[in-house]
C-alpha positions as CSV (number, residue, x, y, z in Angstrom):
1,M,2.7,27.7,-9.7
2,K,3.1,31.0,-7.9
3,L,6.7,31.6,-6.9
4,P,7.7,33.6,-3.9
5,I,9.3,37.0,-4.7
6,L,12.7,37.9,-3.1
7,S,12.5,41.0,-1.0
8,Y,14.8,44.0,-1.0
9,G,18.1,43.0,0.7
10,H,18.7,39.7,-1.2
11,N,22.1,39.5,-2.9
12,I,20.6,38.0,-6.1
13,L,18.7,41.3,-6.7
14,R,22.1,43.0,-7.0
15,Q,23.8,40.5,-9.4
16,K,24.4,41.2,-13.1
17,C,22.5,38.2,-14.6
18,D,23.8,35.7,-17.2
19,D,22.5,35.1,-20.7
20,I,20.8,31.7,-21.3
21,S,20.4,29.4,-24.2
22,N,17.2,27.9,-25.5
23,D,18.0,24.6,-23.7
24,Y,18.0,26.2,-20.3
25,P,16.4,23.6,-17.9
26,D,12.6,23.9,-17.6
27,L,12.6,27.4,-19.2
28,D,8.9,27.1,-20.4
29,K,7.8,26.1,-16.9
30,L,9.8,29.0,-15.3
31,I,8.2,31.5,-17.7
32,E,4.7,30.0,-17.0
33,N,5.3,30.3,-13.3
34,M,6.6,33.9,-13.6
35,W,3.4,34.9,-15.5
36,E,1.2,33.2,-12.8
37,T,3.3,34.9,-10.1
38,L,3.0,38.3,-11.8
39,D,-0.8,37.9,-12.2
40,N,-1.2,36.9,-8.5
41,A,0.9,39.9,-7.4
42,D,-1.1,42.3,-9.7
43,G,2.1,43.7,-11.2
44,C,3.1,44.8,-14.6
45,G,6.5,43.3,-14.8
46,L,8.7,40.6,-13.2
47,A,12.3,39.6,-13.7
48,A,13.9,36.2,-13.1
49,P,16.3,37.5,-10.3
50,Q,13.2,38.5,-8.3
51,V,12.2,34.8,-8.1
52,G,15.8,33.7,-7.3
53,K,17.1,33.0,-10.8
54,P,20.1,35.3,-11.8
55,I,19.4,35.0,-15.6
56,R,18.5,37.5,-18.2
57,L,14.8,36.9,-18.4
58,F,11.9,39.2,-17.6
59,I,8.2,39.5,-18.5
60,V,6.2,42.7,-19.1
61,N,2.4,43.3,-19.2
62,S,1.8,46.9,-20.0
63,K,-1.5,46.0,-21.6
64,S,-3.2,45.7,-18.2
65,T,-2.0,49.2,-17.4
66,Y,-3.4,50.5,-20.6
67,D,-6.7,48.7,-20.1
68,N,-7.2,50.2,-16.6
69,L,-6.6,53.8,-17.7
70,E,-9.2,56.4,-18.7
71,S,-8.8,57.7,-22.3
72,D,-7.1,61.0,-21.2
73,D,-4.5,59.1,-19.2
74,R,-4.0,56.6,-22.1
75,A,-3.1,59.6,-24.3
76,F,-0.6,60.8,-21.7
77,Y,1.1,57.4,-20.9
78,F,0.9,55.7,-24.3
79,E,1.7,56.8,-27.9
80,N,-1.2,56.8,-30.4
81,G,-1.9,53.2,-31.5
82,D,0.0,51.6,-28.6
83,T,-2.2,49.5,-26.4
84,G,0.5,47.9,-24.3
85,I,2.3,44.6,-24.6
86,I,2.3,41.2,-23.0
87,E,5.8,39.9,-23.8
88,T,8.7,37.7,-22.6
89,F,12.2,39.1,-22.9
90,I,15.2,36.8,-22.9
91,N,18.9,38.0,-23.1
92,A,17.6,41.5,-23.7
93,K,20.1,44.3,-24.6
94,I,18.9,47.9,-24.7
95,M,20.4,49.4,-27.9
96,D,19.2,53.0,-27.6
97,R,17.4,55.2,-25.2
98,Y,16.1,58.6,-26.5
99,G,13.3,61.1,-26.5
100,D,12.1,63.3,-23.7
101,A,13.0,62.6,-20.1
102,W,9.8,62.2,-18.0
103,E,9.2,61.5,-14.4
104,D,6.6,59.1,-13.0
105,E,6.1,56.8,-10.0
106,E,7.5,53.4,-10.1
107,G,7.1,50.5,-7.7
108,C,8.6,47.1,-7.4
109,L,7.2,43.7,-6.2
110,S,10.5,43.2,-4.3
111,I,10.0,46.6,-2.5
112,P,6.3,46.5,-1.8
113,N,4.3,49.6,-1.0
114,M,7.0,52.1,-1.7
115,P,6.4,54.0,-5.0
116,Q,9.0,56.6,-5.9
117,K,9.3,59.1,-8.7
118,V,11.9,58.0,-11.3
119,I,13.1,59.9,-14.5
120,R,13.4,57.8,-17.6
121,L,13.6,58.5,-21.3
122,W,10.4,58.1,-23.4
123,N,11.7,55.7,-26.0
124,I,13.9,52.6,-26.1
125,T,15.1,50.2,-28.8
126,I,15.8,46.8,-27.5
127,S,17.0,43.4,-28.9
128,Y,15.9,40.2,-27.3
129,F,14.6,36.7,-27.8
130,D,10.9,36.1,-27.3
131,R,9.4,33.1,-25.5
132,D,9.9,31.0,-28.7
133,F,13.5,32.1,-28.8
134,K,13.0,34.1,-31.9
135,E,15.2,37.2,-32.1
136,Q,13.4,40.5,-32.0
137,I,14.4,44.1,-32.3
138,K,11.7,46.5,-31.2
139,T,11.1,50.1,-30.2
140,F,8.8,50.9,-27.3
141,A,7.6,54.2,-25.9
142,G,5.9,55.7,-22.8
143,S,4.7,53.4,-20.1
144,T,5.7,50.3,-22.0
145,A,9.3,51.6,-22.4
146,R,9.3,52.5,-18.6
147,V,8.3,49.0,-17.5
148,V,10.8,47.4,-20.0
149,Q,13.6,49.6,-18.6
150,H,12.6,48.8,-15.0
151,E,12.7,45.1,-15.6
152,Y,15.8,45.3,-17.7
153,D,17.5,47.0,-14.8
154,H,16.8,44.0,-12.7
155,T,18.9,41.8,-15.0
156,E,21.7,44.4,-14.5
157,G,21.5,44.2,-10.7
158,V,19.9,47.7,-10.6
159,L,16.8,48.7,-8.7
160,Y,14.5,51.6,-9.3
161,I,15.6,53.2,-6.1
162,D,19.0,53.6,-7.6
163,H,17.6,56.2,-9.9
164,I,16.2,58.5,-7.1
165,S,18.0,61.4,-5.5
166,P,20.3,60.8,-2.5
167,L,18.0,62.8,-0.3
168,A,15.0,60.7,-1.4
169,R,17.0,57.6,-0.8
170,R,18.0,58.7,2.8
171,L,14.3,59.4,3.5
172,I,13.3,55.8,2.7
173,E,16.3,54.0,4.3
174,G,14.3,53.0,7.4
175,K,11.4,51.6,5.3
176,L,13.9,49.7,3.2
177,K,15.4,48.1,6.3
178,R,11.9,47.1,7.5
179,I,11.1,45.6,4.1
180,S,14.3,43.5,4.2
181,K,13.2,42.1,7.6
182,G,9.7,41.3,6.5
183,Q,8.1,44.1,8.5
184,S,6.2,45.5,5.5
185,P,4.3,42.5,4.3
186,A,3.0,42.2,0.8
187,T,-0.2,40.5,-0.4
188,Y,1.8,37.8,-2.2
189,P,4.4,35.3,-1.1
190,M,7.8,36.7,-0.4
191,I,11.2,35.5,0.8
192,Y,12.8,37.9,3.2
193,K,16.5,38.3,3.9
194,K,17.5,36.3,6.9
């Protein structure tokens, strides 16, 4: 089932989310619905707070990004041998961020049609539980690490626009207000702040 995505302005998007246990009610169904929602919105990541659940759960599909890039771009955005991931992250904790800082455009399904340049580090190491609630510790790089960091931020109540300069933020304030009122409609179902 496709879930509506909360727009910028909703309080849940600013909450620090709670860890969950493997007996969280209807967890498998929620994860399935999030994947269907992500696919419908043509995104590369989605966090539970974006669908109204303030829990530490997010999904990442950087494989679709890899598949849609030309070979030169793949070499720029992905390390050799990395073809992207399709992964569920539960109770994730970033253990380390390192490597070169690099700037690239990011967007967000909760803030449609407003990409902004964000600086992030190239590598991260993260611990999490996968969809089967098996503990994982993995290192990601490049675009995959960027998407993971973006979605992880959602579980911390942080949005990608929090990483841009104060001047850039002032320049988009009007657009953010319009989005929160539903005046910048997306191509997928959204719930706008009342």
